[in-house]
C-alpha positions in Angstrom: 8.4 0.5 -1.2 7.2 -3.0 -1.9 7.5 -2.5 -5.6 10.9 -1.0 -5.4 12.3 -4.3 -4.1 11.6 -5.9 -7.4 14.0 -3.6 -9.3 16.7 -4.2 -6.7 16.3 -7.9 -7.1 16.4 -7.8 -10.8 19.5 -5.7 -10.9 21.9 -8.6 -9.9 21.2 -12.1 -11.2 23.5 -13.6 -8.6 21.0 -12.7 -5.8 17.9 -14.0 -7.6 17.9 -17.5 -6.3 18.6 -16.4 -2.8 15.9 -13.8 -2.9 13.4 -16.2 -4.4 13.8 -18.7 -1.5 13.9 -15.9 1.0 10.6 -14.3 -0.1 8.0 -14.7 2.6 4.9 -16.0 0.9 2.8 -16.1 4.1 -0.5 -14.8 2.7 -3.1 -17.2 1.3 -5.8 -15.1 -0.5 -8.1 -18.1 -1.0 -11.2 -18.4 1.3 -10.3 -20.7 4.2 -12.1 -23.0 6.6 -15.8 -22.3 7.0 -15.7 -19.5 4.5 -14.3 -21.9 1.8 -16.9 -24.5 2.8 -19.7 -21.9 2.3 -18.6 -21.5 -1.3 -17.4 -17.9 -1.3 -17.6 -16.5 -4.8 -14.6 -14.5 -6.0 -15.0 -11.6 -8.5 -13.9 -12.1 -12.1 -12.5 -9.5 -14.5 -9.7 -8.7 -17.0 -6.2 -7.5 -16.2 -4.2 -8.1 -13.0 -4.8 -6.5 -9.7 -2.3 -6.1 -6.9 -3.2 -5.0 -3.3 -0.1 -3.1 -2.0 -0.1 -2.4 1.8 2.1 -0.5 4.1 1.6 -1.8 7.6 2.5 -0.3 10.9 4.2 -3.5 12.0 7.1 -2.7 14.4 8.7 -6.1 13.8 12.5 -5.6 13.5 12.5 -2.3 15.4 14.3 -1.8 18.7 12.6 0.1 21.5 14.7 3.1 20.9 13.8 3.0 17.2 10.1 2.8 18.0 10.5 5.9 20.1 12.6 7.8 17.5 10.1 7.0 14.7 7.1 7.9 16.9 5.8 4.4 16.0 3.8 3.9 19.2 3.8 1.0 21.5 0.8 -1.0 20.2 1.3 -4.7 19.3 0.3 -6.4 16.2 0.0 -4.6 12.9 -2.5 -2.4 11.1 -2.9 -1.3 7.5 -1.4 2.2 7.4 -1.5 2.8 3.6 -3.4 1.0 0.9 -3.1 0.9 -2.9 -4.7 -1.1 -5.6 -2.6 -1.4 -8.8 -4.4 -2.5 -11.9 -2.4 -3.5 -15.0 -4.0 -4.3 -18.3 -4.4 -3.3 -22.0 -4.4 0.4 -21.3 -1.3 0.5 -19.1 -1.6 0.7 -15.3 -3.6 2.6 -12.7 -2.3 3.1 -9.2 -5.4 3.7 -7.1 -5.1 5.1 -3.5 -7.6 3.6 -1.1 -7.8 5.8 2.1 -7.5 3.6 5.1 -10.5 5.4 6.7 -12.8 4.6 3.7 -16.3 3.7 4.9 -17.0 0.3 3.5 -18.9 -2.9 4.1 -16.8 -5.7 5.7 -18.3 -8.9 4.3 -19.5 -11.7 6.6 -16.7 -14.0 7.7 -15.5 -16.4 10.3 -13.4 -14.9 13.1 -10.0 -16.6 12.8 -9.6 -16.6 16.6 -12.9 -18.0 17.6 -14.3 -19.6 14.5 -17.6 -17.8 15.1 -19.5 -16.3 12.2 -19.3 -12.5 12.0 -22.1 -10.8 10.0 -21.4 -8.1 7.4 -20.9 -4.7 9.0 -20.0 -1.1 8.1 -16.6 0.0 9.3 -13.3 1.6 8.1 -11.4 -0.2 5.4 -8.4 -0.8 7.6 -10.5 -2.4 10.3 -10.9 -5.4 8.1 -7.1 -5.9 8.4 -7.3 -5.8 12.2 -10.2 -8.2 12.3 -9.0 -10.8 9.8 -5.6 -9.9 8.4 -4.6 -9.8 4.7 -7.2 -12.3 3.6 -10.2 -10.3 5.0 -8.7 -7.1 3.8 -8.5 -8.5 0.3 -12.0 -9.8 0.5 -13.2 -6.4 1.7 -11.6 -4.6 -1.2 -13.1 -7.2 -3.6 -16.5 -6.9 -2.0 -16.6 -3.1 -2.3 -15.0 -2.7 -5.7 -16.0 -5.8 -7.6 -12.3 -6.3 -8.5 -10.5 -9.6 -8.0 -7.3 -9.3 -6.0 -4.7 -11.4 -7.7 -1.7 -10.6 -5.6 -0.8 -9.1 -2.3 2.4 -7.4 -1.0 3.0 -5.7 2.4 5.9 -4.0 4.1 6.3 -2.8 7.6 7.9 0.3 9.2 11.4 -1.2 9.6 11.6 -2.3 6.0 10.4 1.1 4.8 12.9 3.1 6.8 15.8 0.9 6.0 15.1 0.7 2.2 15.0 4.5 2.0 18.2 4.9 3.9 19.9 2.1 1.9 19.3 4.0 -1.4 20.5 7.3 0.1 17.2 9.0 0.8 14.4 10.2 -1.5 14.1 13.7 -3.0 10.9 15.5 -2.3 9.6 19.1 -3.0 7.1 20.5 -0.5 5.0 23.5 -1.1 4.6 24.3 2.6 6.1 23.6 6.0 4.9 20.3 7.6 4.9 19.9 11.3 3.0 17.0 12.9 3.6 15.9 16.5 2.1 12.5 16.2 4.1 11.3 13.2 7.2 13.4 14.2 7.2 15.2 10.8 9.1 18.5 11.0 9.9 19.5 7.4 10.4 22.9 5.8 9.0 24.1 2.6 11.2 23.5 -0.5 13.2 20.7 -2.0 15.3 18.3 0.0 16.3 14.6 0.3 14.4 12.8 3.0 16.1 10.1 5.0 14.2 7.0 6.2 12.9 8.5 9.4 11.7 11.7 7.7 10.1 9.7 4.9 8.1 7.6 7.3 6.9 10.7 9.2 6.0 12.4 5.9 3.8 9.5 4.6 2.2 9.0 8.0 1.3 12.6 8.8 -2.2 13.8 8.0 -3.2 16.3 10.7 -2.0 19.2 8.6 -3.7 17.9 5.5 -7.0 19.8 4.9 -8.3 16.6 3.2 -7.1 14.4 6.1 -6.8 10.8 5.2 -7.4 11.7 1.5 -4.5 14.1 1.5 -2.2 11.6 3.2 -3.1 9.0 0.5 -2.0 11.5 -2.2 1.3 12.1 -0.4 1.9 8.4 -0.2 1.4 8.0 -3.9 3.8 10.9 -4.6 6.4 9.4 -2.4 6.1 6.0 -3.9 6.7 7.4 -7.4 9.7 9.4 -6.1 11.2 6.4 -4.3 10.9 4.3 -7.5 12.6 7.0 -9.5 15.4 7.1 -6.9 16.0 3.4 -7.1 16.3 3.4 -10.8 19.3 5.7 -10.7 22.5 3.7 -11.7 24.2 4.9 -8.5 21.7 2.9 -6.5 20.6 0.0 -8.6 24.2 -0.9 -9.7 26.0 -0.1 -6.5 26.4 -3.2 -4.3 27.1 -1.1 -1.2 23.6 0.2 -1.5 21.9 -2.7 -3.3 22.5 -5.4 -0.7 21.5 -3.4 2.4 18.3 -2.4 0.6 17.6 -6.0 -0.4 18.2 -7.3 3.1 16.1 -4.6 4.7 13.2 -5.1 2.3 13.0 -8.9 2.4 13.1 -8.9 6.2 9.8 -7.0 6.3 8.1 -8.0 3.0 5.1 -10.4 3.0 3.5 -11.5 -0.2 0.8 -14.0 -1.3 1.6 -17.6 -2.1 1.3 -17.0 -5.9 3.8 -14.2 -6.0 7.4 -14.6 -7.3 10.2 -12.2 -8.2 9.1 -12.1 -11.9 5.7 -10.9 -10.8 7.2 -8.4 -8.3 9.3 -7.0 -11.1 6.3 -6.6 -13.3 4.5 -4.8 -10.5 7.4 -2.5 -10.1 7.5 -1.7 -13.8 3.9 -0.6 -13.6 4.4 1.5 -10.4 7.5 3.4 -11.3 5.9 5.5 -14.1 3.0 6.5 -11.9 3.9 10.1 -11.8 0.8 11.5 -13.5 2.7 12.4 -16.7 3.9 9.1 -18.2 3.4 5.4 -17.8 0.9 4.5 -15.1 -1.9 6.8 -14.1 -2.1 7.8 -10.4 -5.4 8.7 -8.7 -7.4 8.3 -5.5 -10.8 6.6 -5.3 -13.5 9.2 -5.9 -15.0 10.5 -2.7 -17.8 12.9 -1.7 -17.2 13.4 2.0 -14.1 13.5 4.2 -14.3 13.5 8.0 -17.8 12.2 8.0 -18.9 11.3 11.6 -20.1 7.7 12.1 -20.3 5.3 15.2 -16.9 4.0 14.1 -15.3 7.5 14.0 -14.7 10.0 11.2 -14.5 8.3 7.8 -14.0 9.0 4.1 -17.1 8.2 2.0 -16.7 7.2 -1.6 -18.7 8.9 -4.3 -21.0 6.1 -5.2 -21.6 7.0 -8.9 -18.0 7.9 -9.8 -16.5 5.1 -7.8 -18.8 2.5 -9.4 -17.9 3.8 -12.9 -14.2 3.7 -12.1 -14.4 0.1 -10.8 -16.4 -1.0 -13.8 -13.8 0.5 -16.2 -11.0 -1.3 -14.3 -13.0 -4.6 -14.1 -13.6 -4.5 -17.9 -10.0 -3.4 -18.5 -11.1 -0.2 -20.2 -9.4 3.2 -20.4 -10.1 5.1 -17.2 -11.9 8.4 -17.7 -13.0 9.0 -14.1 -11.3 11.9 -12.1 -10.3 10.7 -8.7 -10.4 12.4 -5.3 -13.1 14.7 -4.1 -15.6 15.9 -6.6 
């Protein structure tokens, strides 16, 4: 959904200046405070890497909308879906990072207390809860060896409203999906999902045999389908749909300080072909265990050898030969 906004913005030059000044560049990826003073070393490598995050932020939702969307009543925001997009000489790779991935969160200073927190093992999305986008980016860098160049995040409200503004997203399901927690109640077959149904679809995982891994795959499928929907002339060139989508997206979009519309457009061009057949390649980080019990709950454990090879190929901007998912 984040990447889709770039096409919408590029479709009408008259909105460019407005959107450029409206863009919320609230994320500073550089080490800050005591971490900066400690001389934190950032990874190096070829190509460009984007960290794309769908958060469960409820900002912009009324109480009735929170109830209708089964969005829960918790405050703050958490990383609900995570993707790493690498662009380089061999095209692009859209890599799904399950939020329950078992990783090492690097040592850092607590932004609330200023106290030093030692490295610890935890779920990937816990880093977002502990230290926001900066610590999430550092955690991805620490565990992959890939430098994060840019960051883009959108919340629940923006997601739902963008989908509705473009008239929904066509999806074909090979089975019925019913999930009480997310509110998903979808029949097998092909249909157009509205914003509420789309949010429930990308959030549900309790019917997925692979749990968080299956949900990550669904999210990638949906992102590609949404990108295809937006490219249709009836959406990209129709002001009655374009402007509501722009407004809905920019209200919930947060990016890093170095991001601009040109870079967002480049990110979109890389994402929209990620359908497994043309353009970008779509895969999930290789794993060897799903639902592994730990003191922090059930987690997804990466396949150390295959993941290391994948990250090395991306870091060196080589063609990817690794098969993602569970081996």
